[in-house]
N, CA, C and O atoms as CSV, one atom per row, in Angstrom:
chain,resi,resn,atom,element,x,y,z
A,1,MET,N,N,101.136,106.323,91.739
A,1,MET,CA,C,102.717,105.364,91.929
A,1,MET,C,C,101.932,104.586,93.336
A,1,MET,O,O,102.668,104.274,94.272
A,2,SER,N,N,100.183,104.245,93.454
A,2,SER,CA,C,99.810,103.893,94.304
A,2,SER,C,C,99.932,102.328,93.858
A,2,SER,O,O,100.353,101.447,94.608
A,3,ALA,N,N,99.443,102.101,92.353
A,3,ALA,CA,C,99.224,100.166,92.218
A,3,ALA,C,C,100.510,99.300,91.781
A,3,ALA,O,O,100.477,98.158,91.322
A,4,HIS,N,N,102.050,100.366,92.107
A,4,HIS,CA,C,102.940,99.196,91.910
A,4,HIS,C,C,103.645,98.894,92.773
A,4,HIS,O,O,103.948,99.760,93.593
A,5,CYS,N,N,104.242,97.354,92.925
A,5,CYS,CA,C,105.387,96.983,94.236
A,5,CYS,C,C,106.382,97.642,94.810
A,5,CYS,O,O,106.207,98.853,94.942
A,6,MET,N,N,106.983,97.368,95.039
A,6,MET,CA,C,108.352,97.734,95.808
A,6,MET,C,C,109.476,96.769,95.806
A,6,MET,O,O,110.660,96.762,95.470
A,7,LEU,N,N,108.713,96.054,96.261
A,7,LEU,CA,C,109.983,94.425,95.767
A,7,LEU,C,C,109.532,94.031,94.246
A,7,LEU,O,O,110.399,94.736,93.730
A,8,THR,N,N,109.018,93.596,93.385
A,8,THR,CA,C,108.985,93.049,92.193
A,8,THR,C,C,108.662,94.196,91.186
A,8,THR,O,O,108.915,94.011,89.995
A,9,GLY,N,N,108.301,94.972,91.463
A,9,GLY,CA,C,107.690,95.993,90.484
A,9,GLY,C,C,106.615,95.408,89.582
A,9,GLY,O,O,106.742,95.608,88.375
A,10,ALA,N,N,105.647,94.759,89.987
A,10,ALA,CA,C,104.683,94.400,89.716
A,10,ALA,C,C,104.054,96.111,89.334
A,10,ALA,O,O,104.407,97.162,89.868
A,11,GLN,N,N,103.004,95.899,88.210
A,11,GLN,CA,C,102.551,97.497,87.828
A,11,GLN,C,C,101.471,97.160,86.595
A,11,GLN,O,O,101.607,96.282,85.743
A,12,PRO,N,N,100.485,97.997,86.722
A,12,PRO,CA,C,99.117,97.394,86.110
A,12,PRO,C,C,99.399,97.246,84.460
A,12,PRO,O,O,100.291,97.672,83.727
A,13,GLY,N,N,98.368,96.547,84.269
A,13,GLY,CA,C,98.660,95.883,82.724
A,13,GLY,C,C,97.290,96.397,82.416
A,13,GLY,O,O,96.485,96.515,83.340
A,14,PHE,N,N,96.798,96.867,80.595
A,14,PHE,CA,C,96.198,97.483,80.176
A,14,PHE,C,C,95.103,96.518,79.135
A,14,PHE,O,O,95.528,95.814,78.219
A,15,GLY,N,N,94.011,96.620,79.401
A,15,GLY,CA,C,93.414,95.691,78.256
A,15,GLY,C,C,92.534,95.770,78.094
A,15,GLY,O,O,92.010,96.430,78.991
A,16,ASN,N,N,91.291,95.198,76.760
A,16,ASN,CA,C,90.094,95.194,77.538
A,16,ASN,C,C,88.937,94.735,77.335
A,16,ASN,O,O,88.703,93.662,76.781
A,17,ARG,N,N,87.860,95.756,77.904
A,17,ARG,CA,C,86.070,94.348,78.881
A,17,ARG,C,C,85.833,94.327,77.286
A,17,ARG,O,O,85.956,95.146,76.374
A,18,ILE,N,N,85.469,93.109,77.394
A,18,ILE,CA,C,84.425,92.731,76.215
A,18,ILE,C,C,83.061,92.442,76.336
A,18,ILE,O,O,82.595,91.336,76.612
A,19,SER,N,N,82.513,93.342,76.147
A,19,SER,CA,C,81.029,92.973,76.345
A,19,SER,C,C,79.840,92.270,75.812
A,19,SER,O,O,80.222,92.107,74.654
A,20,HIS,N,N,78.652,91.740,75.864
A,20,HIS,CA,C,78.104,90.581,75.191
A,20,HIS,C,C,78.098,90.883,74.121
A,20,HIS,O,O,78.258,89.937,73.349
A,21,SER,N,N,77.974,91.860,73.666
A,21,SER,CA,C,77.708,92.345,72.265
A,21,SER,C,C,79.153,92.601,71.421
A,21,SER,O,O,79.152,93.258,70.380
A,22,HIS,N,N,80.540,91.936,72.055
A,22,HIS,CA,C,81.607,92.198,72.124
A,22,HIS,C,C,82.363,93.233,71.593
A,22,HIS,O,O,83.325,93.160,70.828
A,23,ARG,N,N,81.563,94.680,72.316
A,23,ARG,CA,C,82.625,96.148,72.357
A,23,ARG,C,C,83.008,96.684,72.963
A,23,ARG,O,O,82.224,97.101,73.816
A,24,ARG,N,N,84.306,97.093,73.072
A,24,ARG,CA,C,85.762,96.696,73.800
A,24,ARG,C,C,85.830,98.376,74.325
A,24,ARG,O,O,85.597,99.408,73.695
A,25,THR,N,N,86.202,98.181,75.582
A,25,THR,CA,C,86.210,99.702,76.181
A,25,THR,C,C,87.748,99.338,77.458
A,25,THR,O,O,87.972,98.441,78.271
A,26,PRO,N,N,88.358,100.368,77.094
A,26,PRO,CA,C,89.489,100.515,78.080
A,26,PRO,C,C,89.608,99.741,79.372
A,26,PRO,O,O,88.591,99.942,80.036
A,27,ARG,N,N,90.286,99.095,79.865
A,27,ARG,CA,C,90.253,98.320,81.348
A,27,ARG,C,C,91.661,98.440,81.827
A,27,ARG,O,O,92.557,98.410,80.984
A,28,ARG,N,N,91.999,98.596,83.307
A,28,ARG,CA,C,93.128,98.189,84.537
A,28,ARG,C,C,93.400,96.849,84.758
A,28,ARG,O,O,92.421,96.148,85.014
A,29,PHE,N,N,94.155,96.482,84.734
A,29,PHE,CA,C,94.385,94.812,85.588
A,29,PHE,C,C,95.353,94.904,87.014
A,29,PHE,O,O,96.217,94.053,87.220
A,30,ASP,N,N,95.078,96.143,88.057
A,30,ASP,CA,C,95.450,96.193,88.697
A,30,ASP,C,C,95.915,94.821,89.818
A,30,ASP,O,O,95.220,93.839,90.081
A,31,PRO,N,N,97.173,95.114,90.291
A,31,PRO,CA,C,97.968,93.447,90.992
A,31,PRO,C,C,97.848,94.503,92.562
A,31,PRO,O,O,97.879,95.655,92.994
A,32,ASN,N,N,97.666,92.774,92.994
A,32,ASN,CA,C,96.952,93.412,94.757
A,32,ASN,C,C,98.397,93.129,95.243
A,32,ASN,O,O,99.145,92.170,95.436
A,33,VAL,N,N,98.379,95.119,95.380
A,33,VAL,CA,C,99.035,95.949,96.285
A,33,VAL,C,C,98.367,96.075,97.973
A,33,VAL,O,O,97.182,96.222,98.274
A,34,GLN,N,N,99.157,96.000,98.591
A,34,GLN,CA,C,98.753,96.078,100.256
A,34,GLN,C,C,99.843,96.730,101.229
A,34,GLN,O,O,100.940,96.825,100.680
A,35,SER,N,N,99.814,97.043,102.103
A,35,SER,CA,C,100.227,98.142,102.746
A,35,SER,C,C,101.339,96.993,104.063
A,35,SER,O,O,100.821,96.771,105.157
A,36,ARG,N,N,102.161,96.652,103.892
A,36,ARG,CA,C,102.758,95.592,104.915
A,36,ARG,C,C,103.921,96.655,105.731
A,36,ARG,O,O,104.529,97.518,105.097
A,37,ARG,N,N,104.100,96.458,107.102
A,37,ARG,CA,C,104.554,97.474,108.335
A,37,ARG,C,C,105.658,96.028,108.504
A,37,ARG,O,O,105.160,95.014,108.993
A,38,TYR,N,N,106.981,96.009,108.126
A,38,TYR,CA,C,108.293,95.383,108.457
A,38,TYR,C,C,109.163,95.477,110.067
A,38,TYR,O,O,110.163,96.172,109.889
A,39,TRP,N,N,109.117,95.221,110.850
A,39,TRP,CA,C,110.269,95.002,111.551
A,39,TRP,C,C,112.038,95.584,110.774
A,39,TRP,O,O,112.775,94.725,110.291
A,40,LEU,N,N,112.370,96.771,110.783
A,40,LEU,CA,C,113.932,96.717,110.496
A,40,LEU,C,C,115.046,96.145,111.590
A,40,LEU,O,O,115.815,96.991,112.046
A,41,PRO,N,N,115.193,94.754,112.051
A,41,PRO,CA,C,116.256,95.043,112.548
A,41,PRO,C,C,118.045,95.904,112.805
A,41,PRO,O,O,118.605,96.178,113.867
A,42,SER,N,N,118.385,96.064,111.770
A,42,SER,CA,C,119.471,96.780,111.441
A,42,SER,C,C,119.140,97.910,111.724
A,42,SER,O,O,119.471,98.225,112.867
A,43,GLU,N,N,118.338,99.074,110.862
A,43,GLU,CA,C,117.914,99.882,111.700
A,43,GLU,C,C,117.237,100.428,112.851
A,43,GLU,O,O,117.079,101.597,113.203
A,44,GLY,N,N,116.774,99.042,113.501
A,44,GLY,CA,C,116.288,99.854,114.843
A,44,GLY,C,C,115.218,100.562,114.777
A,44,GLY,O,O,115.051,101.420,115.643
A,45,ARG,N,N,113.793,100.299,113.276
A,45,ARG,CA,C,112.700,100.617,112.562
A,45,ARG,C,C,112.007,99.822,112.355
A,45,ARG,O,O,112.475,98.686,112.287
A,46,ARG,N,N,110.710,100.002,112.174
A,46,ARG,CA,C,109.453,100.148,111.244
A,46,ARG,C,C,109.693,100.629,109.787
A,46,ARG,O,O,110.084,101.743,109.440
A,47,VAL,N,N,109.420,99.702,109.105
A,47,VAL,CA,C,109.367,100.242,107.183
A,47,VAL,C,C,108.338,99.749,107.295
A,47,VAL,O,O,108.009,98.887,108.110
A,48,ARG,N,N,107.400,100.493,106.076
A,48,ARG,CA,C,106.687,100.572,104.823
A,48,ARG,C,C,106.209,101.050,104.276
A,48,ARG,O,O,105.806,102.192,104.056
A,49,LEU,N,N,106.177,98.915,103.536
A,49,LEU,CA,C,106.243,98.588,102.182
A,49,LEU,C,C,105.371,98.246,101.431
A,49,LEU,O,O,104.561,97.338,101.619
A,50,ARG,N,N,105.459,98.911,100.558
A,50,ARG,CA,C,103.908,98.561,99.572
A,50,ARG,C,C,104.332,97.511,98.586
A,50,ARG,O,O,105.271,97.551,97.790
A,51,LEU,N,N,103.549,96.670,98.776
A,51,LEU,CA,C,103.794,94.809,97.894
A,51,LEU,C,C,102.759,93.747,97.365
A,51,LEU,O,O,101.979,93.171,98.122
A,52,SER,N,N,102.796,93.598,96.421
A,52,SER,CA,C,101.999,92.940,96.047
A,52,SER,C,C,102.083,91.879,96.371
A,52,SER,O,O,103.273,91.597,96.516
A,53,ALA,N,N,101.022,90.535,96.724
A,53,ALA,CA,C,100.826,89.010,97.471
A,53,ALA,C,C,102.273,88.400,96.858
A,53,ALA,O,O,102.939,87.698,97.619
A,54,ARG,N,N,102.727,88.631,95.618
A,54,ARG,CA,C,103.914,87.852,95.084
A,54,ARG,C,C,105.345,88.534,96.276
A,54,ARG,O,O,106.241,87.974,96.909
A,55,GLY,N,N,104.896,90.041,96.097
A,55,GLY,CA,C,106.285,90.324,97.045
A,55,GLY,C,C,106.462,89.277,98.220
A,55,GLY,O,O,107.313,88.393,98.322
A,56,ILE,N,N,105.007,89.750,99.433
A,56,ILE,CA,C,104.732,89.815,100.681
A,56,ILE,C,C,105.629,88.069,100.780
A,56,ILE,O,O,106.404,87.765,101.687
A,57,ARG,N,N,105.261,87.202,99.660
A,57,ARG,CA,C,105.751,85.959,99.741
A,57,ARG,C,C,107.269,86.034,99.848
A,57,ARG,O,O,107.861,85.421,100.735
A,58,THR,N,N,107.831,86.702,99.045
A,58,THR,CA,C,109.183,87.082,99.027
A,58,THR,C,C,109.427,87.305,100.168
A,58,THR,O,O,109.871,86.332,100.778
A,59,VAL,N,N,109.290,88.427,100.855
A,59,VAL,CA,C,110.006,88.813,101.754
A,59,VAL,C,C,109.901,87.656,102.655
A,59,VAL,O,O,110.888,87.506,103.375
A,60,ASP,N,N,108.892,86.747,102.807
A,60,ASP,CA,C,108.871,85.818,103.823
A,60,ASP,C,C,109.419,84.832,103.796
A,60,ASP,O,O,109.367,83.932,104.634
A,61,THR,N,N,110.411,84.902,102.192
A,61,THR,CA,C,111.199,83.448,101.694
A,61,THR,C,C,113.036,84.184,102.667
A,61,THR,O,O,113.728,83.793,103.607
A,62,ILE,N,N,113.078,85.365,101.690
A,62,ILE,CA,C,113.912,85.869,101.720
A,62,ILE,C,C,114.342,86.612,102.774
A,62,ILE,O,O,115.433,87.180,102.714
A,63,GLY,N,N,113.757,86.678,103.577
A,63,GLY,CA,C,114.010,87.826,105.056
A,63,GLY,C,C,113.468,89.329,104.471
A,63,GLY,O,O,112.970,89.541,103.365
A,64,VAL,N,N,113.735,90.364,105.628
A,64,VAL,CA,C,113.670,91.683,105.421
A,64,VAL,C,C,114.600,92.986,105.082
A,64,VAL,O,O,114.428,94.133,104.670
A,65,GLU,N,N,115.701,92.136,105.499
A,65,GLU,CA,C,116.318,92.658,105.003
A,65,GLU,C,C,117.174,92.344,104.072
A,65,GLU,O,O,118.176,93.058,104.046
A,66,ALA,N,N,117.096,91.349,103.151
A,66,ALA,CA,C,117.639,91.347,101.972
A,66,ALA,C,C,116.232,91.488,100.803
A,66,ALA,O,O,116.094,91.172,99.621
A,67,ALA,N,N,115.579,91.953,101.552
A,67,ALA,CA,C,114.341,92.970,100.739
A,67,ALA,C,C,114.717,94.143,101.037
A,67,ALA,O,O,115.851,94.605,100.918
A,68,VAL,N,N,113.936,94.568,101.363
A,68,VAL,CA,C,114.759,96.217,101.836
A,68,VAL,C,C,116.410,96.065,100.677
A,68,VAL,O,O,116.469,96.488,99.523
A,69,ALA,N,N,117.281,95.530,101.250
A,69,ALA,CA,C,118.861,95.529,100.221
A,69,ALA,C,C,118.108,95.379,98.836
A,69,ALA,O,O,118.711,96.100,98.042
A,70,ARG,N,N,116.832,94.623,98.079
A,70,ARG,CA,C,116.432,94.147,96.931
A,70,ARG,C,C,115.644,96.078,96.503
A,70,ARG,O,O,115.811,96.578,95.391
A,71,ILE,N,N,115.016,96.667,97.418
A,71,ILE,CA,C,114.381,97.921,96.980
A,71,ILE,C,C,115.301,98.891,96.808
A,71,ILE,O,O,115.230,99.839,96.025
A,72,ARG,N,N,116.312,98.583,97.689
A,72,ARG,CA,C,117.189,100.349,97.538
A,72,ARG,C,C,117.465,100.088,96.175
A,72,ARG,O,O,117.043,100.750,95.227
A,73,ALA,N,N,118.505,98.666,96.104
A,73,ALA,CA,C,118.915,98.863,94.767
A,73,ALA,C,C,118.326,98.725,93.594
A,73,ALA,O,O,118.601,97.932,92.693
A,74,ARG,N,N,117.263,99.769,93.660
A,74,ARG,CA,C,116.258,99.410,92.378
A,74,ARG,C,C,115.762,100.957,92.119
A,74,ARG,O,O,115.033,101.385,91.224
A,75,GLY,N,N,116.457,101.712,93.295
A,75,GLY,CA,C,116.347,102.907,93.935
A,75,GLY,C,C,116.141,103.678,94.286
A,75,GLY,O,O,116.679,104.783,94.354
A,76,ILE,N,N,114.574,102.912,94.861
A,76,ILE,CA,C,114.088,103.329,96.086
A,76,ILE,C,C,113.660,103.586,97.591
A,76,ILE,O,O,113.781,102.720,98.457
A,77,ARG,N,N,113.247,104.612,97.781
A,77,ARG,CA,C,113.514,105.326,99.461
A,77,ARG,C,C,112.786,104.335,100.302
A,77,ARG,O,O,111.668,103.863,100.093
A,78,VAL,N,N,113.428,104.146,101.076
A,78,VAL,CA,C,112.436,102.923,101.826
A,78,VAL,C,C,112.662,103.765,103.511
A,78,VAL,O,O,112.130,103.290,104.514
């Protein structure tokens, strides 16, 4: 589960590489997933979240408390 965003659920997409001769070989489109630590004031501890770039912007917009609530609503343990 390394290339999954905990908040948005972004996961790898699959497609084909197409060479100059137009041969097709399988490839993966991985989301830009990064590990970030946030201070969670309600629990008095830091939480480590694996978020995509869009997920990081979402946390900046809605706040870490609401983001953790959404992650837990998806059934992911934080």
